[in-house]
N, C-alpha and C positions, 0 to 999 in steps of 0.2 A: 431351480426348484419351483414348485407351484406355490403361488401366494395370491390371496384375495386382496384387492384394493377397493377402497370405498370412496365414492365421489358424491357430492351433493347436487341433486337436480331439483331445484325449487325447494320444496319442503320434504322431498323424498331422498333417502339414502340408497344408492345403487351399489351393488357388489359386482366386481368383475374379477374373474380368475385369470391371472397373468403368469408369464414366466419371469422370474426375478433371480438376481444373483444371491447365492447363499451368503448371509452376513458373516463377517469375521469378528470374533469377540475382541473388544478393546480392553485396555487395562481395567481390571476389576469386574469384567463381564463374563457370563457363561453363554456359550452357544448350546442351545437345547434342541434336540430332535423332538418335535412336538407329538405327543400322544393324544392329548385332549385339550380343548379350549371351550370357553362358554361365552354366551352372549350377555352383553350389558346394555340395557336399554338406552342409557345416556349417549352411547356412541351413535345411536340411530335417531337422535333428536337434533334437528338443525340448530336449535337455540343453545345447545351446550358448547358451541364454539370449538368443536374438535376437527373442523373440516376446512380450515383456511388453506388457500393456495389452489392453483389449477392442477389438473391431472390426477387428483386423488392422492391417497396415501395408503400404506399397508394397513389393513383392517385387523381388529382384534386387540384386546387389552390384557388378557391373562392366559397363561398356558401352564400345562404340566407335561413333563417329558423327561428324557434321559440326557444328561450332560454329554455333549459330543466333543467339546473343546473348551479350554479355559483361557482367559486373557492373562496378561502379565499381572503378577501380584496377588492372584487368587490363591488363598490357602485353606479356605473353609469348605471347599467342594473339590471333587476330582471327577475325571471322565468316568462315566458309567453310573454316577449317582442319580437317584430319582429326586426331582425337584419340581416345585410349583411356585408361581409368583406373577407379579405384574410384568407384562411383556408386550409392549406396543408392537403390533405386527404379528399377533399370535396366530392368525388364520393362515399359517404357512407351514411348510414341511419342517423348516428350522426357524427359530426366533431367538432373540436375545433376552436374558434376564440378568439384571445386575446382581452380583454376588451378595451385596448387602440387603437385597430385597428378596432373595431366594429362600424358600422354605423347604426343608427336607420332607419328602413324602413317605409317611410310615408304610411299611409293608402291608399293613392291614387295609390300607385305602386302595380302592380301584383307581384306574386312570380317570374314569368318568367322575368319580368323587373328587379327585385332586383337581381336575379341570374346573370344577364348579366351586372351589373353595376360596382361592386367594383374595380377590377384590372384595366380595361381599362380606367375608368374615374379617378382613383387615379393617374395612370401613366400620363394621359393627363393633370391633374391639375398640377403635378410636371413639365411637359414639358412646358405647355403654360403659367402658372402663376408663380410658384415658381422660375423656372430657366429661362424660355423663355421670361417672362415679356411682353407677347403679348398685344397690345393695339388696341382699336377701330381704324379702318382706315388703319391698317398695312396689309401687304400681308403675308400670310402663304402658304408655299409649303409643300404638303404632298405626299411623294412617297408611293405607295401602299395604296391609300386612301380607298379602299374597304375592307381592313382588319378591325378587331375589333377596334384596336387602331386608325386606320385611320378614320373610321366613327365617333368615339367618338371625335377625334380632330376636325373634320369638324363641328359637332353639337355644340360643346362648343366654337369654334372660332367664329361661326356665332352669338352665344349668346353674346360674347364679343363685336362683331361689326367689326371683321376683314374680309378681303377678302381672298378667298381660291382658290388656284390652286391645283388640285389633279391628280395624275397619276395612270393609271391602264392599263393592257393589254386588258381589256374588255370594249368595247363601251357600251353594254347594261347595265353593272353595273354602269358606269359613268352616263348614262342617268337617272338611278334611283337616283343617288346622286344629280343631277342637281335639282331635285324636292325638295331636302332638303337644297338647298342653295349653292351648289358647283358653284362657279363663273366661273372657267376656267377648263374644263376637258381636259386632255391630254392623248390620247391613246398611250401608250408606255410601254414596259417592260424593256427598257434600255435607249438608248440615246434619244435625242430630247427634253430634259427637258429645256436646256438653252434658246433656241430660243423661246419656248412657254412662259417662265417666263419673258424674256426681252420684248416680244411683249405685254404682259399683264400689265407690270409695268412701261411702258414708259422708258424702259431700265435702271431702277433703281435697279431691283433685289428684291428678297424676303427678308423680314425683319426677318422671322423665318422659318426654314426648319425642318420638322419632317421626318427623314429617317427611314422608316420601312424595306426597301429593303436590304441595306447592302453595301458591298464594291464596287459592280459593278457600283453603281450610285454616290458614295461618291465624286469623283473628280468633276463631273458635278454639284452636289449640291453646292460645294464650289464656282464654277464659277457663279452659279445662285444667290449668296447672295448679298444683298445690303450693303452699307457702315454701319458698326457697326451691321451687321447681326448676328444672332445666329443660330446654327445648333444643333439639338438634334438627337443623334443616339440611337434608341430604339429597333431596330430589325435587323436581317440579314437573311431574308427569302432566299436570294440567297446563304447563307452559305459561303460567301466570307468575310474573316476576316481581310484582309489587303487591303489597297488602297493608291494611291498616294495622298500626301498632298502638295498643292501649298502654300509654305511658304511665297512667295511674296504676294499673295492675302491675306493670313492670316495677314501679317504685314501691308500692305498698307491700307486695308479696315477695320482694327481693329475688326476682326471677333472674335466671341466667339463660341467655340466648347465644347459640354458637352454630357455626356452619361446619360442614364436613366435606372435604374434597380430597381425593387421592391425587388427581391429575396435577393440581396446582401446588403441591408440596415438593420440596427438594428431596433428593435421594437420601441424605442424612436424616431428614425429618421422617420420611417413610420407613427408614431403617429402624427407628425407635419403635414404631408400631409393630414392625415385623418381629423385633426382639421380644417385645411384650407378648405378642401372640404365641410365639414359639415357646416361651417360658410358661405362660399361664393356660393357654387353650389347646395347643397342639397335643399334649398328653390326653385330652378328652377325645380328640379325633382318633388317636392311635388306639385308645381303649374301646372305641366304638360307642362312647357315651354321647357324642355329638356327630351327626352325619348330615351332610348337605342334602337338601331335598331336590331331587332331579325330576323335572317334569317330563322331559322327553330327550332322547339321544338321536342325533342325526349323523350321517357320515359326512366326510369333508366335502364331497361333491354336492351334498344337499344343503349347504350353508344358505343359499338364497331362500330355500323352503323353510329353514329354521328361522330366518328373519321374518318371513310372512307369518309363521306361527306365533312369534313373539308379538308382532304388531297387531295380531287379532285379539290380544289380551286373553288368550285361552289358558295360559299356563299358571301353575302354582309352583313357585320355586324357580330353579335354574334350567335353562336349555343348554345342552352340551353338544359339541361337535367333536367327533373322534377321527383320528388319522390312522 
């Protein structure tokens, strides 16, 4: 089968199309004929630690497709089912999804939509529901709101009934998101978050913060939090891994700080998030009440071009590759 491999060359990630053996599903696994996959920026950042070892590794992190074979002990899916989920090596004609992490694809969802859904919305469910406990009427601040995770957080926060402040360096991108429910757009790539949050929230601060940007905005995110506020660190697009922590604010305002990582969790841990997503949010997707925002669709042979498009910071939402 055809499969893209990713290797690190200095600070750049290079994709190579190779011939590879079709994987065989082990116990508990599904072999999936891939119909669509999407790009995740973390895979293309050297500092994320996904590229150890010589010779590269199969590229891609999530896929949607048709179950082609099942491993021993699988009872919740059968050959021919439509599924989506976390799938290391997704940029291939066939890939593996563990049955505990597989999500049924509603008939109402296109393959492009399914390919753009699993990781960003599972991470968002973890941040907003499992750890963030976001409630209707609360304020959510999203730094880097035009990213894949940022847009997913906006859409699901609005479905919950929260109010959303979002930051981006691009006013045209923020204007797009205003049409999707963004309450307060803030044009910035760095400072200026605190004043905008305080003006929007009657000086009370944000109840939950989703930090996609990283260390350069961390201190201001802390300043911008409400009493008993929560802060989720999910990305570091600025590649700044250290930041000042205001311990007095942490103590006085009873703040909660937590990290969000899909890669570093065990399969049973990820399965808990999948089960919650399927129970609470999948019906919203099936009914068309929540749809992933797809910036652009590329064909499989155009994956290197899709990478360049992502690295140009031109997109709003997800970039999808179809097979």
